[in-house]
VEXMI-645421 format. One record per atom (N, C-alpha, C): residue in three letters; atom name; x, y, z. Coordinates in nm, 2 decimals, always signed. Example, Ala and Ser with C-alpha at 12.3 -4.5 7.8 and 13.67 -1.06 7.14 Angstrom:
REM residues 2
(r 'ala'; 'N'; (+1.32; -0.57; +0.78)),
(r 'ala'; 'CA'; (+1.23; -0.45; +0.78)),
(r 'ala'; 'C'; (+1.32; -0.33; +0.78)),
(r 'ser'; 'N'; (+1.28; -0.22; +0.71)),
(r 'ser'; 'CA'; (+1.37; -0.11; +0.71)),
(r 'ser'; 'C'; (+1.29; +0.00; +0.79)),
//
This chain:
REM residues 119
(r 'gln'; 'N'; (+0.10; -2.80; +1.77)),
(r 'gln'; 'CA'; (+0.13; -2.78; +1.63)),
(r 'gln'; 'C'; (+0.12; -2.64; +1.59)),
(r 'val'; 'N'; (+0.23; -2.59; +1.53)),
(r 'val'; 'CA'; (+0.23; -2.45; +1.49)),
(r 'val'; 'C'; (+0.18; -2.44; +1.34)),
(r 'gln'; 'N'; (+0.09; -2.35; +1.32)),
(r 'gln'; 'CA'; (+0.03; -2.34; +1.19)),
(r 'gln'; 'C'; (+0.02; -2.18; +1.16)),
(r 'leu'; 'N'; (+0.06; -2.15; +1.04)),
(r 'leu'; 'CA'; (+0.03; -2.01; +0.99)),
(r 'leu'; 'C'; (-0.05; -2.03; +0.86)),
(r 'val'; 'N'; (-0.17; -1.99; +0.86)),
(r 'val'; 'CA'; (-0.26; -2.01; +0.75)),
(r 'val'; 'C'; (-0.30; -1.88; +0.69)),
(r 'glu'; 'N'; (-0.25; -1.86; +0.57)),
(r 'glu'; 'CA'; (-0.29; -1.74; +0.49)),
(r 'glu'; 'C'; (-0.43; -1.75; +0.41)),
(r 'ser'; 'N'; (-0.50; -1.65; +0.40)),
(r 'ser'; 'CA'; (-0.61; -1.64; +0.32)),
(r 'ser'; 'C'; (-0.64; -1.50; +0.27)),
(r 'gly'; 'N'; (-0.73; -1.50; +0.18)),
(r 'gly'; 'CA'; (-0.77; -1.37; +0.12)),
(r 'gly'; 'C'; (-0.72; -1.34; -0.02)),
(r 'gly'; 'N'; (-0.63; -1.42; -0.06)),
(r 'gly'; 'CA'; (-0.58; -1.39; -0.20)),
(r 'gly'; 'C'; (-0.68; -1.42; -0.30)),
(r 'gly'; 'N'; (-0.64; -1.38; -0.43)),
(r 'gly'; 'CA'; (-0.73; -1.40; -0.54)),
(r 'gly'; 'C'; (-0.69; -1.31; -0.65)),
(r 'leu'; 'N'; (-0.79; -1.29; -0.75)),
(r 'leu'; 'CA'; (-0.77; -1.21; -0.86)),
(r 'leu'; 'C'; (-0.82; -1.06; -0.83)),
(r 'val'; 'N'; (-0.74; -0.97; -0.88)),
(r 'val'; 'CA'; (-0.77; -0.83; -0.86)),
(r 'val'; 'C'; (-0.72; -0.75; -0.98)),
(r 'gln'; 'N'; (-0.79; -0.65; -1.02)),
(r 'gln'; 'CA'; (-0.75; -0.57; -1.14)),
(r 'gln'; 'C'; (-0.65; -0.47; -1.09)),
(r 'pro'; 'N'; (-0.56; -0.43; -1.18)),
(r 'pro'; 'CA'; (-0.46; -0.32; -1.15)),
(r 'pro'; 'C'; (-0.53; -0.20; -1.09)),
(r 'gly'; 'N'; (-0.47; -0.15; -0.98)),
(r 'gly'; 'CA'; (-0.54; -0.03; -0.91)),
(r 'gly'; 'C'; (-0.63; -0.07; -0.80)),
(r 'gly'; 'N'; (-0.66; -0.20; -0.80)),
(r 'gly'; 'CA'; (-0.75; -0.25; -0.69)),
(r 'gly'; 'C'; (-0.68; -0.27; -0.56)),
(r 'ser'; 'N'; (-0.76; -0.32; -0.47)),
(r 'ser'; 'CA'; (-0.71; -0.35; -0.33)),
(r 'ser'; 'C'; (-0.75; -0.49; -0.28)),
(r 'leu'; 'N'; (-0.67; -0.54; -0.19)),
(r 'leu'; 'CA'; (-0.69; -0.67; -0.14)),
(r 'leu'; 'C'; (-0.64; -0.67; +0.00)),
(r 'arg'; 'N'; (-0.70; -0.75; +0.09)),
(r 'arg'; 'CA'; (-0.66; -0.77; +0.22)),
(r 'arg'; 'C'; (-0.64; -0.91; +0.25)),
(r 'ile'; 'N'; (-0.52; -0.95; +0.28)),
(r 'ile'; 'CA'; (-0.49; -1.09; +0.31)),
(r 'ile'; 'C'; (-0.46; -1.10; +0.46)),
(r 'ser'; 'N'; (-0.48; -1.22; +0.50)),
(r 'ser'; 'CA'; (-0.48; -1.26; +0.65)),
(r 'ser'; 'C'; (-0.38; -1.37; +0.67)),
(r 'cys'; 'N'; (-0.33; -1.38; +0.79)),
(r 'cys'; 'CA'; (-0.25; -1.49; +0.83)),
(r 'cys'; 'C'; (-0.29; -1.52; +0.97)),
(r 'ala'; 'N'; (-0.36; -1.64; +0.99)),
(r 'ala'; 'CA'; (-0.41; -1.68; +1.12)),
(r 'ala'; 'C'; (-0.32; -1.78; +1.18)),
(r 'ala'; 'N'; (-0.27; -1.75; +1.30)),
(r 'ala'; 'CA'; (-0.18; -1.84; +1.36)),
(r 'ala'; 'C'; (-0.24; -1.92; +1.47)),
(r 'ser'; 'N'; (-0.18; -2.04; +1.49)),
(r 'ser'; 'CA'; (-0.22; -2.13; +1.59)),
(r 'ser'; 'C'; (-0.09; -2.20; +1.64)),
(r 'gly'; 'N'; (-0.09; -2.23; +1.77)),
(r 'gly'; 'CA'; (+0.03; -2.29; +1.83)),
(r 'gly'; 'C'; (+0.13; -2.19; +1.87)),
(r 'ile'; 'N'; (+0.12; -2.06; +1.84)),
(r 'ile'; 'CA'; (+0.20; -1.96; +1.89)),
(r 'ile'; 'C'; (+0.12; -1.84; +1.92)),
(r 'thr'; 'N'; (+0.17; -1.75; +2.00)),
(r 'thr'; 'CA'; (+0.11; -1.62; +2.03)),
(r 'thr'; 'C'; (+0.19; -1.51; +1.95)),
(r 'ile'; 'N'; (+0.12; -1.46; +1.86)),
(r 'ile'; 'CA'; (+0.19; -1.37; +1.76)),
(r 'ile'; 'C'; (+0.24; -1.25; +1.83)),
(r 'ser'; 'N'; (+0.19; -1.20; +1.95)),
(r 'ser'; 'CA'; (+0.23; -1.09; +2.01)),
(r 'ser'; 'C'; (+0.38; -1.10; +2.06)),
(r 'arg'; 'N'; (+0.42; -1.22; +2.06)),
(r 'arg'; 'CA'; (+0.56; -1.25; +2.10)),
(r 'arg'; 'C'; (+0.66; -1.27; +1.98)),
(r 'tyr'; 'N'; (+0.61; -1.24; +1.86)),
(r 'tyr'; 'CA'; (+0.69; -1.27; +1.74)),
(r 'tyr'; 'C'; (+0.68; -1.14; +1.65)),
(r 'ala'; 'N'; (+0.80; -1.13; +1.59)),
(r 'ala'; 'CA'; (+0.79; -1.04; +1.48)),
(r 'ala'; 'C'; (+0.73; -1.11; +1.36)),
(r 'met'; 'N'; (+0.64; -1.04; +1.30)),
(r 'met'; 'CA'; (+0.55; -1.11; +1.19)),
(r 'met'; 'C'; (+0.59; -1.03; +1.05)),
(r 'asn'; 'N'; (+0.62; -1.11; +0.96)),
(r 'asn'; 'CA'; (+0.66; -1.07; +0.83)),
(r 'asn'; 'C'; (+0.57; -1.12; +0.72)),
(r 'trp'; 'N'; (+0.56; -1.04; +0.61)),
(r 'trp'; 'CA'; (+0.50; -1.09; +0.49)),
(r 'trp'; 'C'; (+0.61; -1.09; +0.38)),
(r 'tyr'; 'N'; (+0.63; -1.20; +0.31)),
(r 'tyr'; 'CA'; (+0.72; -1.22; +0.20)),
(r 'tyr'; 'C'; (+0.64; -1.25; +0.08)),
(r 'arg'; 'N'; (+0.69; -1.23; -0.03)),
(r 'arg'; 'CA'; (+0.63; -1.28; -0.16)),
(r 'arg'; 'C'; (+0.73; -1.35; -0.25)),
(r 'gln'; 'N'; (+0.67; -1.44; -0.32)),
(r 'gln'; 'CA'; (+0.75; -1.52; -0.42)),
(r 'gln'; 'C'; (+0.68; -1.51; -0.55)),
(r 'ala'; 'N'; (+0.75; -1.44; -0.65)),
(r 'ala'; 'CA'; (+0.70; -1.44; -0.78)),
(r 'ala'; 'C'; (+0.77; -1.53; -0.87)),
(r 'pro'; 'N'; (+0.71; -1.57; -0.98)),
(r 'pro'; 'CA'; (+0.78; -1.66; -1.07)),
(r 'pro'; 'C'; (+0.91; -1.60; -1.12)),
(r 'glu'; 'N'; (+1.01; -1.68; -1.12)),
(r 'glu'; 'CA'; (+1.14; -1.65; -1.17)),
(r 'glu'; 'C'; (+1.21; -1.54; -1.08)),
(r 'lys'; 'N'; (+1.16; -1.52; -0.97)),
(r 'lys'; 'CA'; (+1.21; -1.42; -0.88)),
(r 'lys'; 'C'; (+1.25; -1.47; -0.74)),
(r 'glu'; 'N'; (+1.35; -1.41; -0.68)),
(r 'glu'; 'CA'; (+1.38; -1.44; -0.54)),
(r 'glu'; 'C'; (+1.27; -1.41; -0.44)),
(r 'arg'; 'N'; (+1.26; -1.47; -0.33)),
(r 'arg'; 'CA'; (+1.17; -1.44; -0.23)),
(r 'arg'; 'C'; (+1.20; -1.29; -0.18)),
(r 'glu'; 'N'; (+1.10; -1.21; -0.17)),
(r 'glu'; 'CA'; (+1.12; -1.08; -0.13)),
(r 'glu'; 'C'; (+1.05; -1.05; +0.00)),
(r 'leu'; 'N'; (+1.12; -0.99; +0.09)),
(r 'leu'; 'CA'; (+1.06; -0.94; +0.22)),
(r 'leu'; 'C'; (+0.98; -0.81; +0.19)),
(r 'val'; 'N'; (+0.85; -0.82; +0.22)),
(r 'val'; 'CA'; (+0.76; -0.71; +0.17)),
(r 'val'; 'C'; (+0.73; -0.62; +0.29)),
(r 'ala'; 'N'; (+0.70; -0.68; +0.41)),
(r 'ala'; 'CA'; (+0.66; -0.60; +0.53)),
(r 'ala'; 'C'; (+0.69; -0.67; +0.65)),
(r 'val'; 'N'; (+0.72; -0.59; +0.76)),
(r 'val'; 'CA'; (+0.76; -0.64; +0.88)),
(r 'val'; 'C'; (+0.69; -0.56; +0.99)),
(r 'thr'; 'N'; (+0.64; -0.63; +1.09)),
(r 'thr'; 'CA'; (+0.60; -0.57; +1.22)),
(r 'thr'; 'C'; (+0.67; -0.63; +1.34)),
(r 'thr'; 'N'; (+0.72; -0.55; +1.43)),
(r 'thr'; 'CA'; (+0.79; -0.61; +1.55)),
(r 'thr'; 'C'; (+0.69; -0.67; +1.64)),
(r 'ser'; 'N'; (+0.74; -0.75; +1.73)),
(r 'ser'; 'CA'; (+0.66; -0.83; +1.83)),
(r 'ser'; 'C'; (+0.57; -0.73; +1.91)),
(r 'gly'; 'N'; (+0.63; -0.61; +1.93)),
(r 'gly'; 'CA'; (+0.55; -0.51; +2.01)),
(r 'gly'; 'C'; (+0.43; -0.45; +1.92)),
(r 'gly'; 'N'; (+0.44; -0.46; +1.79)),
(r 'gly'; 'CA'; (+0.35; -0.41; +1.70)),
(r 'gly'; 'C'; (+0.36; -0.26; +1.68)),
(r 'gly'; 'N'; (+0.45; -0.20; +1.75)),
(r 'gly'; 'CA'; (+0.47; -0.05; +1.73)),
(r 'gly'; 'C'; (+0.55; +0.00; +1.62)),
(r 'ser'; 'N'; (+0.61; -0.09; +1.55)),
(r 'ser'; 'CA'; (+0.71; -0.05; +1.45)),
(r 'ser'; 'C'; (+0.69; -0.14; +1.33)),
(r 'thr'; 'N'; (+0.68; -0.07; +1.21)),
(r 'thr'; 'CA'; (+0.66; -0.15; +1.08)),
(r 'thr'; 'C'; (+0.77; -0.10; +0.98)),
(r 'ser'; 'N'; (+0.79; -0.18; +0.89)),
(r 'ser'; 'CA'; (+0.88; -0.14; +0.78)),
(r 'ser'; 'C'; (+0.83; -0.21; +0.65)),
(r 'tyr'; 'N'; (+0.87; -0.16; +0.53)),
(r 'tyr'; 'CA'; (+0.82; -0.21; +0.41)),
(r 'tyr'; 'C'; (+0.94; -0.20; +0.30)),
(r 'ala'; 'N'; (+0.92; -0.29; +0.21)),
(r 'ala'; 'CA'; (+1.01; -0.28; +0.09)),
(r 'ala'; 'C'; (+0.97; -0.16; +0.02)),
(r 'asp'; 'N'; (+1.08; -0.11; -0.05)),
(r 'asp'; 'CA'; (+1.06; +0.01; -0.13)),
(r 'asp'; 'C'; (+0.95; -0.01; -0.24)),
(r 'ser'; 'N'; (+0.94; -0.13; -0.28)),
(r 'ser'; 'CA'; (+0.85; -0.15; -0.40)),
(r 'ser'; 'C'; (+0.70; -0.14; -0.35)),
(r 'val'; 'N'; (+0.67; -0.15; -0.22)),
(r 'val'; 'CA'; (+0.54; -0.15; -0.17)),
(r 'val'; 'C'; (+0.51; -0.03; -0.08)),
(r 'lys'; 'N'; (+0.61; +0.04; -0.05)),
(r 'lys'; 'CA'; (+0.60; +0.15; +0.05)),
(r 'lys'; 'C'; (+0.49; +0.25; +0.00)),
(r 'gly'; 'N'; (+0.41; +0.28; +0.10)),
(r 'gly'; 'CA'; (+0.30; +0.38; +0.06)),
(r 'gly'; 'C'; (+0.17; +0.31; +0.00)),
(r 'arg'; 'N'; (+0.18; +0.19; -0.03)),
(r 'arg'; 'CA'; (+0.07; +0.11; -0.09)),
(r 'arg'; 'C'; (+0.02; +0.00; +0.00)),
(r 'phe'; 'N'; (+0.11; -0.06; +0.08)),
(r 'phe'; 'CA'; (+0.08; -0.18; +0.17)),
(r 'phe'; 'C'; (+0.09; -0.14; +0.30)),
(r 'thr'; 'N'; (+0.00; -0.20; +0.39)),
(r 'thr'; 'CA'; (+0.01; -0.18; +0.54)),
(r 'thr'; 'C'; (+0.00; -0.31; +0.61)),
(r 'ile'; 'N'; (+0.09; -0.34; +0.70)),
(r 'ile'; 'CA'; (+0.09; -0.45; +0.78)),
(r 'ile'; 'C'; (+0.03; -0.42; +0.92)),
(r 'ser'; 'N'; (-0.05; -0.50; +0.97)),
(r 'ser'; 'CA'; (-0.11; -0.48; +1.11)),
(r 'ser'; 'C'; (-0.14; -0.62; +1.17)),
(r 'arg'; 'N'; (-0.16; -0.61; +1.30)),
(r 'arg'; 'CA'; (-0.19; -0.74; +1.37)),
(r 'arg'; 'C'; (-0.30; -0.72; +1.47)),
(r 'asp'; 'N'; (-0.38; -0.82; +1.49)),
(r 'asp'; 'CA'; (-0.49; -0.82; +1.59)),
(r 'asp'; 'C'; (-0.45; -0.94; +1.68)),
(r 'asn'; 'N'; (-0.40; -0.90; +1.80)),
(r 'asn'; 'CA'; (-0.35; -1.00; +1.89)),
(r 'asn'; 'C'; (-0.46; -1.08; +1.96)),
(r 'val'; 'N'; (-0.58; -1.02; +1.96)),
(r 'val'; 'CA'; (-0.70; -1.10; +2.01)),
(r 'val'; 'C'; (-0.73; -1.21; +1.92)),
(r 'lys'; 'N'; (-0.74; -1.18; +1.79)),
(r 'lys'; 'CA'; (-0.76; -1.28; +1.69)),
(r 'lys'; 'C'; (-0.63; -1.36; +1.65)),
(r 'asn'; 'N'; (-0.52; -1.33; +1.71)),
(r 'asn'; 'CA'; (-0.40; -1.40; +1.68)),
(r 'asn'; 'C'; (-0.37; -1.40; +1.53)),
(r 'thr'; 'N'; (-0.39; -1.29; +1.46)),
(r 'thr'; 'CA'; (-0.39; -1.28; +1.32)),
(r 'thr'; 'C'; (-0.32; -1.15; +1.27)),
(r 'val'; 'N'; (-0.24; -1.17; +1.16)),
(r 'val'; 'CA'; (-0.17; -1.05; +1.10)),
(r 'val'; 'C'; (-0.23; -1.03; +0.97)),
(r 'phe'; 'N'; (-0.23; -0.91; +0.93)),
(r 'phe'; 'CA'; (-0.30; -0.87; +0.80)),
(r 'phe'; 'C'; (-0.20; -0.80; +0.71)),
(r 'leu'; 'N'; (-0.22; -0.80; +0.59)),
(r 'leu'; 'CA'; (-0.16; -0.71; +0.49)),
(r 'leu'; 'C'; (-0.26; -0.65; +0.40)),
(r 'glu'; 'N'; (-0.27; -0.52; +0.41)),
(r 'glu'; 'CA'; (-0.37; -0.45; +0.33)),
(r 'glu'; 'C'; (-0.29; -0.40; +0.21)),
(r 'met'; 'N'; (-0.34; -0.43; +0.09)),
(r 'met'; 'CA'; (-0.27; -0.40; -0.03)),
(r 'met'; 'C'; (-0.36; -0.31; -0.12)),
(r 'asn'; 'N'; (-0.30; -0.19; -0.15)),
(r 'asn'; 'CA'; (-0.38; -0.09; -0.22)),
(r 'asn'; 'C'; (-0.30; -0.06; -0.35)),
(r 'ser'; 'N'; (-0.37; +0.01; -0.45)),
(r 'ser'; 'CA'; (-0.31; +0.04; -0.58)),
(r 'ser'; 'C'; (-0.22; -0.07; -0.64)),
(r 'leu'; 'N'; (-0.28; -0.18; -0.64)),
(r 'leu'; 'CA'; (-0.21; -0.31; -0.69)),
(r 'leu'; 'C'; (-0.16; -0.29; -0.83)),
(r 'lys'; 'N'; (-0.04; -0.34; -0.85)),
(r 'lys'; 'CA'; (+0.02; -0.35; -0.99)),
(r 'lys'; 'C'; (+0.04; -0.49; -1.03)),
(r 'pro'; 'N'; (+0.04; -0.51; -1.16)),
(r 'pro'; 'CA'; (+0.07; -0.65; -1.21)),
(r 'pro'; 'C'; (+0.20; -0.71; -1.15)),
(r 'glu'; 'N'; (+0.30; -0.63; -1.12)),
(r 'glu'; 'CA'; (+0.42; -0.67; -1.06)),
(r 'glu'; 'C'; (+0.41; -0.72; -0.92)),
(r 'asp'; 'N'; (+0.29; -0.69; -0.86)),
(r 'asp'; 'CA'; (+0.26; -0.75; -0.72)),
(r 'asp'; 'C'; (+0.21; -0.88; -0.73)),
(r 'thr'; 'N'; (+0.19; -0.94; -0.84)),
(r 'thr'; 'CA'; (+0.15; -1.08; -0.86)),
(r 'thr'; 'C'; (+0.25; -1.17; -0.79)),
(r 'ala'; 'N'; (+0.21; -1.25; -0.70)),
(r 'ala'; 'CA'; (+0.31; -1.34; -0.63)),
(r 'ala'; 'C'; (+0.23; -1.43; -0.53)),
(r 'val'; 'N'; (+0.30; -1.53; -0.48)),
(r 'val'; 'CA'; (+0.25; -1.60; -0.36)),
(r 'val'; 'C'; (+0.29; -1.53; -0.24)),
(r 'tyr'; 'N'; (+0.20; -1.49; -0.15)),
(r 'tyr'; 'CA'; (+0.23; -1.41; -0.04)),
(r 'tyr'; 'C'; (+0.24; -1.51; +0.08)),
(r 'leu'; 'N'; (+0.35; -1.50; +0.16)),
(r 'leu'; 'CA'; (+0.39; -1.59; +0.26)),
(r 'leu'; 'C'; (+0.40; -1.52; +0.39)),
(r 'cys'; 'N'; (+0.33; -1.58; +0.49)),
(r 'cys'; 'CA'; (+0.34; -1.53; +0.63)),
(r 'cys'; 'C'; (+0.46; -1.59; +0.70)),
(r 'asn'; 'N'; (+0.52; -1.52; +0.78)),
(r 'asn'; 'CA'; (+0.64; -1.56; +0.85)),
(r 'asn'; 'C'; (+0.65; -1.51; +1.00)),
(r 'ala'; 'N'; (+0.67; -1.59; +1.09)),
(r 'ala'; 'CA'; (+0.68; -1.55; +1.23)),
(r 'ala'; 'C'; (+0.82; -1.58; +1.28)),
(r 'val'; 'N'; (+0.88; -1.49; +1.34)),
(r 'val'; 'CA'; (+1.02; -1.50; +1.39)),
(r 'val'; 'C'; (+1.03; -1.45; +1.54)),
(r 'arg'; 'N'; (+1.11; -1.54; +1.61)),
(r 'arg'; 'CA'; (+1.14; -1.50; +1.75)),
(r 'arg'; 'C'; (+1.29; -1.53; +1.77)),
(r 'gly'; 'N'; (+1.36; -1.43; +1.81)),
(r 'gly'; 'CA'; (+1.50; -1.44; +1.82)),
(r 'gly'; 'C'; (+1.55; -1.48; +1.96)),
(r 'gly'; 'N'; (+1.68; -1.47; +1.98)),
(r 'gly'; 'CA'; (+1.74; -1.50; +2.11)),
(r 'gly'; 'C'; (+1.75; -1.65; +2.13)),
(r 'asn'; 'N'; (+1.76; -1.69; +2.26)),
(r 'asn'; 'CA'; (+1.77; -1.83; +2.30)),
(r 'asn'; 'C'; (+1.66; -1.92; +2.25)),
(r 'asn'; 'N'; (+1.54; -1.86; +2.23)),
(r 'asn'; 'CA'; (+1.42; -1.93; +2.19)),
(r 'asn'; 'C'; (+1.39; -1.91; +2.04)),
(r 'tyr'; 'N'; (+1.49; -1.91; +1.97)),
(r 'tyr'; 'CA'; (+1.48; -1.87; +1.82)),
(r 'tyr'; 'C'; (+1.37; -1.97; +1.75)),
(r 'ala'; 'N'; (+1.30; -1.91; +1.68)),
(r 'ala'; 'CA'; (+1.20; -1.98; +1.61)),
(r 'ala'; 'C'; (+1.16; -1.91; +1.48)),
(r 'asn'; 'N'; (+1.13; -1.98; +1.38)),
(r 'asn'; 'CA'; (+1.10; -1.93; +1.24)),
(r 'asn'; 'C'; (+1.00; -2.02; +1.17)),
(r 'phe'; 'N'; (+0.88; -1.97; +1.16)),
(r 'phe'; 'CA'; (+0.77; -2.04; +1.11)),
(r 'phe'; 'C'; (+0.72; -1.97; +0.99)),
(r 'trp'; 'N'; (+0.67; -2.06; +0.89)),
(r 'trp'; 'CA'; (+0.62; -2.02; +0.76)),
(r 'trp'; 'C'; (+0.48; -2.07; +0.74)),
(r 'gly'; 'N'; (+0.40; -1.99; +0.67)),
(r 'gly'; 'CA'; (+0.28; -2.05; +0.61)),
(r 'gly'; 'C'; (+0.30; -2.09; +0.48)),
(r 'gln'; 'N'; (+0.19; -2.15; +0.42)),
(r 'gln'; 'CA'; (+0.20; -2.21; +0.29)),
(r 'gln'; 'C'; (+0.18; -2.11; +0.17)),
(r 'gly'; 'N'; (+0.13; -1.99; +0.21)),
(r 'gly'; 'CA'; (+0.11; -1.89; +0.11)),
(r 'gly'; 'C'; (-0.03; -1.88; +0.05)),
(r 'thr'; 'N'; (-0.06; -1.76; +0.01)),
(r 'thr'; 'CA'; (-0.18; -1.74; -0.07)),
(r 'thr'; 'C'; (-0.15; -1.66; -0.20)),
(r 'gln'; 'N'; (-0.21; -1.70; -0.31)),
(r 'gln'; 'CA'; (-0.18; -1.64; -0.44)),
(r 'gln'; 'C'; (-0.26; -1.51; -0.46)),
(r 'val'; 'N'; (-0.18; -1.41; -0.50)),
(r 'val'; 'CA'; (-0.24; -1.28; -0.54)),
(r 'val'; 'C'; (-0.20; -1.26; -0.68)),
(r 'thr'; 'N'; (-0.31; -1.24; -0.76)),
(r 'thr'; 'CA'; (-0.28; -1.22; -0.90)),
(r 'thr'; 'C'; (-0.34; -1.08; -0.95)),
(r 'val'; 'N'; (-0.26; -0.99; -1.00)),
(r 'val'; 'CA'; (-0.31; -0.87; -1.04)),
(r 'val'; 'C'; (-0.30; -0.86; -1.19)),
(r 'ser'; 'N'; (-0.42; -0.86; -1.25)),
(r 'ser'; 'CA'; (-0.43; -0.87; -1.40)),
(r 'ser'; 'C'; (-0.57; -0.81; -1.45)),
(r 'ser'; 'N'; (-0.57; -0.75; -1.57)),
(r 'ser'; 'CA'; (-0.69; -0.70; -1.62)),
(r 'ser'; 'C'; (-0.77; -0.81; -1.69)),
//
């Protein structure tokens, strides 16, 4: 059974920091590109951060570039999103996504963790 379980969300004040995690089971994340998406009320799902299966390349949405960092720990089979200088507009459910292309295409999603940035 494949599971992606996010954790670490919560309430944080503007300007604060938060580190959320995505623990995977049933897959080996080193073989997947790992993504963080977010879903805010009344907004489309937004791709926030990407790390390739090799872990050597990352990319970020313009809205979070310079503030967020995606990383992975292949020993723990976990991907992280470090969020700094948080803004109220970062408030969203953050969703973990694992993608494997080619003939073995797969696309798995976690259930999300709520991040709320508010004074």
